BADRENNU-70321 format. One line per 8 residues: number of its first residue (from 0); their letters; for each residue x, y, z of N, C-alpha, C, O. Coordinates in steps of 0.1 Angstrom, whole numbers, plus 2048, in hexadecimal, padded with zeros to 3 digits. Example, Ala and Ser with C-alpha at 12.3 -4.5 7.8 and 13.67 -1.06 7.14 Angstrom:
2
0> as> 884 7C7 84E 87B 7D3 84E 884 7DF 84E 88E 7DF 855  880 7EA 847 889 7F5 847 881 800 84F 886 80B 850;
END
This chain:
158
0> mitfvkvv> 8B3 824 88E 8B1 823 880 8AA 817 87D 8AC 80C 883  8A1 817 873 899 80C 86F 8A0 804 864 8A5 80B 85B  8A1 7F7 865 8A6 7EF 85A 89B 7EB 851 891 7E4 856  89C 7EF 845 891 7EC 83B 895 7DF 833 8A1 7DC 830  88B 7D8 82E 88D 7CD 825 885 7CF 819 87A 7D4 819  88B 7CD 80D 885 7D0 800 87C 7C4 7FC 880 7B9 7FE  871 7C8 7F5 869 7BE 7EF 868 7C2 7E0 865 7CE 7DD  86A 7B9 7D7 86A 7BC 7C9 85D 7B7 7C2 859 7AC 7C5;
8> filelrve> 857 7BF 7B9 84B 7BB 7B2 84B 7C2 7A4 84E 7CE 7A3  847 7BA 79A 846 7C0 78C 83A 7B8 786 83B 7AC 785  830 7BF 782 824 7B9 77C 820 7C1 770 823 7CD 76F  819 7BA 766 813 7C1 75B 805 7C6 75E 7FD 7C0 764  803 7D3 759 7F6 7D9 75B 7F0 7DE 74E 7F7 7DF 744  7E3 7E1 74E 7DC 7E6 742 7DE 7F5 741 7DA 7FD 749  7E5 7F9 736 7E8 807 734 7E4 80B 726 7E5 802 71C  7DF 817 724 7DB 81C 716 7DF 82A 715 7E2 831 71F;
16> nsggkkri> 7E0 82F 708 7E2 83D 705 7D4 843 701 7CD 83D 6F9  7D1 84E 708 7C4 854 705 7C7 863 704 7CA 86A 70D  7C5 868 6F7 7C7 877 6F5 7D6 87B 6F8 7D8 886 6FC  7DF 872 6F5 7ED 875 6F7 7F2 873 706 7FE 876 709  7E9 86E 70E 7ED 86C 71C 7EB 85D 720 7E2 857 71B  7F4 858 728 7F3 84A 72C 7EA 849 738 7E9 851 741  7E2 83E 737 7D8 83B 742 7DA 82C 745 7DF 824 73D  7D6 829 752 7D7 81C 757 7C9 818 75C 7C2 820 762;
24> fdvfrqkw> 7C5 80B 75A 7B8 807 75F 7BA 803 76E 7C1 7FA 771  7B2 80A 776 7B2 806 785 7A6 7FD 787 79B 801 788  7A9 7F0 789 79F 7E6 78B 798 7E8 798 78D 7E3 79A  79F 7EE 7A1 799 7F0 7AF 78F 7FB 7AF 785 7FB 7B7  791 805 7A7 787 810 7A5 77E 80F 799 775 816 797  782 805 791 77A 802 784 77A 80D 77B 76F 811 776  786 814 779 786 81F 76F 794 821 76A 79E 81D 771  796 828 75F 7A3 82C 75A 7A7 839 761 79F 842 763;
32> valtpeeg> 7B4 839 765 7B9 845 76C 7C6 849 766 7CD 841 75F  7CB 855 768 7D7 85A 762 7E3 852 768 7E3 84F 774  7EC 84E 75F 7F7 846 763 803 84F 767 80C 852 75F  803 853 773 80E 85B 779 818 851 77F 814 845 780  824 855 782 82D 84B 788 828 845 795 82A 839 797  822 84D 79D 81C 848 7AA 811 83E 7A7 810 834 7AE  808 841 79D 7FD 839 79A 802 82B 795 7FC 821 798  80D 82B 78D 813 81F 789 817 816 794 815 80A 794;
40> vrqqfchf> 81D 81C 79E 822 815 7AA 816 810 7B2 816 804 7B6  80B 818 7B3 7FF 814 7BB 7F9 808 7B4 7F6 7FE 7BB  7F7 808 7A7 7F1 7FD 7A0 7FA 7F1 7A0 7F4 7E6 7A2  807 7F2 79E 810 7E6 79F 80E 7E0 7AD 80E 7D4 7AE  80F 7E8 7B7 80E 7E2 7C5 801 7DC 7C8 800 7D1 7CE  7F6 7E2 7C3 7E9 7DC 7C6 7E8 7CE 7BE 7E2 7C5 7C4  7ED 7CE 7B2 7EC 7C1 7AB 7F5 7B7 7B1 7F2 7AB 7B1  801 7BB 7B7 809 7B2 7BE 802 7AC 7CA 803 7A0 7CD;
48> lvdvkkyp> 7FB 7B4 7D1 7F3 7AF 7DD 7E9 7A5 7D8 7E7 79A 7DF  7E2 7A7 7CD 7D7 79E 7C9 7DD 792 7C2 7DA 787 7C5  7E7 794 7B9 7EC 789 7B1 7F6 780 7B8 7F7 774 7B6  7FE 786 7C0 809 77F 7C7 806 77B 7D5 808 770 7D9  801 785 7DD 7FE 783 7EB 7F0 77E 7EE 7EC 77B 7F9  7E8 77C 7E3 7DB 776 7E4 7D1 77E 7EC 7C8 778 7F3  7D2 78C 7EB 7C8 794 7F2 7BB 794 7E9 7BD 796 7DC  7AF 792 7EE 7A3 794 7E6 7A2 7A2 7E0 7A4 7AB 7E7;
56> qisvatec> 7A0 7A3 7D3 79F 7B0 7CD 795 7B9 7D4 798 7C5 7D5  78A 7B4 7D9 780 7BC 7E0 785 7C1 7ED 77F 7CB 7F2  790 7BC 7F2 795 7C1 7FF 79F 7CD 7FD 7A3 7D3 807  7A2 7D0 7F1 7AC 7DA 7EE 7A5 7E7 7E9 79D 7E7 7DF  7A7 7F2 7F0 7A1 7FF 7EC 7AD 809 7E9 7B6 809 7F0  7AB 811 7DE 7B5 81B 7DB 7B0 829 7DD 7A4 82C 7DC  7B9 832 7E0 7B6 840 7E2 7AB 842 7EC 7A0 847 7E8  7AD 83E 7F8 7A3 83F 803 7A4 84C 80A 7AF 850 80F;
64> nlsvngqs> 799 853 80C 799 860 813 798 85E 822 792 855 827  7A0 867 829 79F 867 837 7A2 875 83C 7A7 87D 834  7A0 877 849 7A3 884 84F 7AD 883 859 7AC 87A 862  7B8 88B 858 7C3 88A 862 7C5 898 867 7C8 8A2 860  7C3 89A 874 7C3 8A7 87B 7BB 8B1 874 7BF 8BD 872  7AF 8AD 870 7A5 8B6 869 7A8 8B9 85B 7A1 8C1 854  7B2 8B3 855 7B6 8B5 847 7B2 8A9 83F 7B4 89D 843  7AC 8AB 833 7A8 8A0 82A 7B5 89B 824 7BD 8A2 81E;
72> qrcdvlvy> 7B7 88E 825 7C2 887 820 7BD 87B 817 7B2 877 818  7C6 875 810 7C3 869 808 7CE 85F 809 7D9 862 804  7CB 853 80E 7D6 849 80E 7D5 841 801 7CA 840 7FC  7E0 83C 7FD 7E0 835 7F0 7D9 828 7F0 7D1 826 7E6  7DB 81F 7F9 7D5 812 7F9 7D1 80E 807 7D9 810 811  7C5 808 809 7C1 802 815 7BC 7F4 812 7B5 7F2 809  7C1 7EB 81B 7BC 7DD 819 7B3 7DA 826 7B7 7DE 831  7A7 7D5 823 79E 7D2 82D 79D 7C3 830 79E 7BB 827;
80> kkgiptll> 79A 7C0 83C 797 7B2 840 78A 7B3 849 78A 7B9 853  780 7AC 844 773 7AC 84B 76E 7BB 84D 768 7BE 857  771 7C3 843 76C 7D1 843 775 7DA 84C 771 7E6 84D  780 7D5 851 788 7DE 85A 796 7E0 853 79C 7D7 84E  79A 7ED 852 7A7 7EF 84C 7B2 7E7 853 7B3 7E8 85F  7BB 7E1 84B 7C5 7D8 851 7D3 7DB 84C 7DC 7D9 853  7D4 7E0 840 7E1 7E3 83A 7E0 7F0 833 7D7 7F2 82A  7E9 7FA 835 7E9 807 82F 7F6 807 826 801 803 82B;
88> veckapsv> 7F4 80C 81A 7FF 80D 811 801 81B 80C 7F7 821 807  80D 821 80E 810 82E 809 819 82D 7FD 824 827 7FE  815 831 7F1 81D 830 7E5 823 83D 7E1 81D 848 7E3  82F 83C 7DC 836 848 7D6 83B 845 7C8 83C 839 7C5  83E 84F 7C0 844 84D 7B3 852 846 7B5 858 848 7BF  856 83F 7AB 864 839 7AC 86F 842 7AF 879 83F 7B5  86D 84F 7AB 878 859 7AD 878 85F 7BB 881 866 7BF  86E 85B 7C3 86D 860 7D1 873 856 7DA 86F 84A 7DB;
96> kisqevvn> 87D 85A 7E1 884 851 7EB 87B 84E 7F7 874 857 7FB  87B 842 7FB 873 83E 807 87C 842 813 886 83C 816  877 84D 819 87E 852 825 876 851 831 86B 84C 831  87B 856 83C 874 856 849 868 85F 847 85D 85C 84D  869 869 840 85D 872 83D 852 86B 837 846 86D 83A  855 862 82D 84A 85A 826 844 850 830 838 84F 831  84C 84A 838 847 841 843 83E 849 84D 834 844 850  843 854 850 83B 85D 85A 82D 861 854 823 861 85B;
104> qalryntq> 82D 863 847 820 866 840 816 85B 842 80B 85D 845  81B 84E 83F 812 843 841 80E 841 850 803 83E 853  818 844 859 814 843 867 80A 84D 86B 801 84B 874  80B 859 865 801 864 868 7F3 85F 864 7E9 860 86B  7F2 859 857 7E5 854 853 7E0 849 85C 7D4 848 85F  7E9 842 862 7E5 837 86A 7E0 83B 878 7DB 833 87F  7E2 848 87B 7DD 84D 888 7CD 84C 887 7C7 84B 892  7C8 84D 87B 7B9 84C 87A 7B5 83D 877 7A9 83A 87A;
112> lhvpyivv> 7BD 835 871 7B9 828 86C 7BD 81D 876 7B5 813 877  7C8 81E 87D 7CC 813 886 7CE 806 880 7C9 7FC 886  7D4 805 875 7D6 7F8 86E 7E3 7F1 874 7EB 7F8 879  7E3 7E4 874 7EE 7DD 879 7FA 7DC 870 806 7D9 874  7F8 7DF 863 803 7DE 859 804 7EB 851 7FA 7F0 84C  810 7F0 84F 813 7FB 846 81D 7F8 83C 828 7F2 83F  81B 7FC 82F 825 7FA 825 827 808 81E 81E 80F 81C  834 80A 81B 838 816 813 840 811 808 848 808 809;
120> tngvdtyc> 83D 816 7FC 844 811 7F0 845 81C 7E5 83C 825 7E4  84F 81B 7DD 851 823 7D2 852 81B 7C5 856 81F 7BA  84F 80E 7C7 851 804 7BC 85F 7FF 7BA 861 7F5 7B4  868 806 7C0 876 801 7C0 87A 7FC 7CE 87F 7F1 7CF  876 803 7D8 878 7FF 7E6 86B 7FE 7ED 862 807 7EC  869 7F3 7F4 85C 7F1 7FB 85F 7EC 809 867 7E3 80B  859 7F2 812 85B 7EF 820 84E 7EC 827 844 7F4 825  84D 7E2 82F 841 7DE 836 844 7DE 845 84E 7D9 84A;
128> fkidyqtl> 83A 7E3 84D 83B 7E4 85C 82F 7DE 862 824 7DF 85D  832 7D7 86D 827 7D2 876 826 7DC 882 831 7DE 888  81B 7E1 884 819 7EB 88F 814 7E4 89C 80A 7DD 89C  81C 7E6 8A7 818 7E1 8B4 813 7EC 8BC 81A 7F5 8C0  806 7EC 8BE 7FF 7F8 8C5 802 7F7 8D4 7FF 802 8DB  806 7EC 8DA 809 7EC 8E8 817 7F3 8EB 818 7FA 8F5  821 7F0 8E2 82E 7F6 8E4 830 803 8DB 83A 80A 8DD  826 805 8D2 827 811 8C9 834 810 8C0 83B 81A 8BE;
136> qatpltdi> 837 803 8BC 843 801 8B4 83E 7FC 8A6 834 7F5 8A4  846 800 89C 844 7FC 88E 850 7F2 88B 85B 7F7 889  84D 7E6 889 857 7DC 887 858 7D9 878 84E 7D5 872  864 7DA 872 865 7D7 864 863 7C8 861 868 7C0 869  85C 7C4 857 85A 7B6 853 863 7B3 847 867 7BD 83F  865 7A7 844 86E 7A3 839 865 7A0 82C 86B 79E 822  858 7A1 82E 850 79E 822 842 7A5 825 83F 7A8 830  83A 7A6 81A 82C 7AB 81B 825 79E 820 826 794 81A;
144> peykslcd> 81C 7A0 82A 815 794 82E 80B 78F 824 805 797 81C  809 782 823 7FF 77C 81A 7F1 780 821 7F0 783 82D  7E7 781 818 7DA 784 81D 7D5 77B 828 7D0 77F 832  7D8 76E 826 7D4 764 830 7DA 767 83E 7D4 765 848  7E7 76C 83E 7ED 770 84A 7E6 77B 851 7E5 77C 85D  7E1 785 849 7DA 790 84F 7CD 78B 856 7C9 790 860  7C7 781 850 7BA 77C 855 7BC 772 861 7B4 771 869  7C8 76B 861 7CA 761 86B 7D2 765 877 7D5 75E 880;
152> gdvvmr> 7D7 772 877 7DF 776 881 7EC 77D 87C 7EC 782 871  7F6 77C 884 803 783 880 80A 77C 875 809 76F 874  811 783 86D 819 77E 862 826 778 869 82A 77D 873  82B 76D 864 837 767 869 843 770 864 844 772 858  84B 774 86D 856 77C 86A 862 773 866 864 769 86C  869 776 85B 873 76D 856 881 773 859 88B 76D 856;
END
């Protein structure tokens, strides 16, 4: 069984009503998008990465297309370092429990991406893992790594 550690984040975002529907401005895609529960989590987490963890905005990409076993898929967030995917984030609505199935979904996406860090979050519970490709182990971390840690090597485990 994996021991998970929670990370808490709450940030203010630009939201508007348009035609009776709520929309949120996605600064990463530079457009207004429907504010679904999952989209709210995605935007909160991306802003957390930029505002708190000091990730350059240009390094964060949302809704990235990829192919897994010949099937078109879309991962929620990818962070790049020097043009190489480094951190994968799978977001769920707050009502969706973060289960092994959710972690497995992110791991399936990672069969194509081979990133060293994976995060799964529903905005209530957030779990981060460091992937060791020599031992094929996913080690839970106590925090989301700072961008500087991604660039300088391994994050210090607390």
